[in-house]
N, C-alpha and C positions, 0 to 999 in steps of 0.2 A: 474296488474291494470295499472301501469305506461306504460308498453309496449302497452297496448290497446290504451291509449290516444296518445302515440307517433305514432302508426300506423294510427290512425284517422287523426292526424295532417298532416302526410305525404300525406295521400290520398286527404284531402281537398286542401292542397297546390298544389298537382299535378293537380287537377281539375282546380284550378284557373289559373295556368300557361298554361294549355292546351287551355282553352277558350281565354286567353289573346293572346297567339301566333296565334290561329286560326283566331281571329278577326283581328289582325294585318296583317296576310297573306292575308285575304280577301280584306282589304282596300288597301294593297299595290299592289295586283294583278290587281286592276282596272286601274292603270296607266301603259300603255304599253310603250315600248321604240323602237325607230328606229335609226339605226346608218348609217352614210354617207348621207342618204336622207330620207325624209318623206313628207307626205301631211298634211298640217296643218288643213284641214277641218275635220280630224278625231278627235273624242273626247278622252279625257284622254290619251294623248300621249306626250311622251318626245322625241324630235327630236335632235339628236346630229350630226350636220353637216348642210346640205342644206334643208331648209324648203320651200316647194313650194305650191302654191294655186292660185285661181282666185281672191278672194276678202275676206275682213273681214268687218263685220258690227257690230254696237254697241250692238245689242240686242241678240247676240249669247252667249252661255255658253258652251265653248268647253273644258276648263281645259287643254290647250295645252301649252307646254313649248318648246321653241326653243333655243338651245345652239349652236350659230354659225351664219348662214346667212339665213335670210328670204326674199324670192322673191314673190311678189304679182303682177300677170299680168292677166287682165288689171287693176284691182283695181276699186274702186268706187269713188275715190277722185274728179273725174270730176263733180260729183253731189253736192259736198260740197259747192261751191260758190253759187249754186242755191237754197240751203236750206232756207226756210222762217224763221227759228228760229235758234238762237245760240245753239250750243251743249254744250257750257260751262255753268256751273251753274250760276244762277243769285243771289243766296243768300247762306248763310252758311248752312242752313238746307238741301237744294238741293245738295250742294257739299258733305256734310257728307253722304247723302243717296247714291249718285253715287259712292263715294269712299269706302263704306263699303260692297257693294254687291260683290258676288264672281267674281273673275277675269276670263275673257275668255282666254286670252293669256299672257304669260310672254316671253319676248324676251331678250336674253343675247347675244349681239353682234351687228350685222348690219341688219336693216330692210329697204328694198327698195320696193316701189310700183310704177308701171309705171305711173298711173294717180294720185295715192294717196289712202289713206285708211280712213275708219271710224271704227277704231278698238278699242274694249274694251281691250286695251293692256297696259301692263307696259313694256316699252322699256328701257333696261339698256344698253346704248351704243349710236348708231347713228340711227336716223329715217329719211328717205328721201322719200318724196311724190311728184310726178311730178307736179300736179296741186294744190291739197289741201290735207290736212290730219288732222285727229283727233286721238289722243291717250288719254287714261285715264291719264296716267302718263309717263313722259319721264325723265330719269336720264341720262343726257348727252347732246347730240347735236341733234337738229331737223331742217330740211330744207325743204321748199316747195316754189313753184313759187308764188302762189296767197294767199292761206290761210293755216295757221298753228295753230291748236288749241289743248289745253290740259287742263284737270282739274287741274293738278299739273305739273309744269315743274321745274326741278332742273338742271340748266345748261344754254345752249344758244339756243335761239329760233329765227329763221330767215325766213322771208317771206314778201311779200308786206303787208299782214295783219296778225298780231299775236294776239292771244287771249288765256289767261289763267286765271283761278280763283286764283291760287297761283303760283307765280313765284319767285324762289330763283336763281337769276342769271341775265341774260341780254336778252332783246329783241332788234332786229334790223329790221326795216321795215318802210313802209310809215305810217301805222296805227297800233298802239300798244294799247292793252287793257288788264288790269289786275285788279282783285279785291284787292289782297294783294301782294304788290311788296316789295321784299327785294333784292335790286340790282340796275339795271339801265335800262332805256328805251332810245333808240335812234331812232327818226323817224320824219316825218313831223308833226304828231299829236300823242300825248301820253295821255292816260287816265288811271287813277288809283284811286281807292277808298281809300286805305291805302298804303302809300309809305314810305319805309325806305331806302333812297338812293338818286338816281339822275334821273332826267328827262331832256333830251336834244332834242329840236325840235323847229319847228316854233310855235306850240301851245302846251302847257303843262297844264294838269289839274290833281289835286289831292285833294280829299276832306280832307284827313288827311295826312299831310306831316311831315316827320322828315328827312330833307335833303335839297337838292338844286334843283331848276328848272332853266334851261338856255334856252332862246328862245325869239322870238319876243313878245309873250304874255304868261304870266305865272299866273295861278290861283291856289290858295289853300284857306283853310278855314280862314286864317288870313289876306291875302291881295291879290291884283291883281297888277302885275307890269310887265313892259316890260324888256326884256334883262335878268335880273336875279332876282330870288325870293328864299326865304328860310323860314324855320320854324323848330323849335326844341322843 
């Protein structure tokens, strides 16, 4: 009797393990790998080395990972300054919705686009877009000539116009906009809804400020002052 139950237990355990391994193998087989070089337009792909393609746009769902160097030529960043609407979320609900949807691309290393990109990407490293660029998230350094946008930016953001919903780090440009700033803005005009840190420019505005503002005219919820302003 005991032997019967032991045999049944072994059989059931074997079936469970079989289905578990089979399910894992099927899910793992969906993600392909390319070494040395690959095309990032392909879906469910891990590229180790050089990742090449024409463009990236925000509404694609490719599930592609680049470990190395991504080159995008010509890119679509030339259209970003012409866009009628901001790609960065206007409120917390929209931000959460954008950040919780599946990611199209993850980049670990260097991403360069000739004119720029509008990529639903998380870039861990350096993102360079010639004219303008949009990334869902950047962890590191991003640089563009005219426009540089991200939902979340952890690090340094540089362009004539910088725009992020959440910035943990620094913006440097003529016009800087952030919803939640933990760090510093340096520009001609700086705008932030919630600031923990520093704003330096000709005009500085923060609805809620914990820190300092240095400029010709500084505005926060407590006072409006020339040259230097503060709130804690």
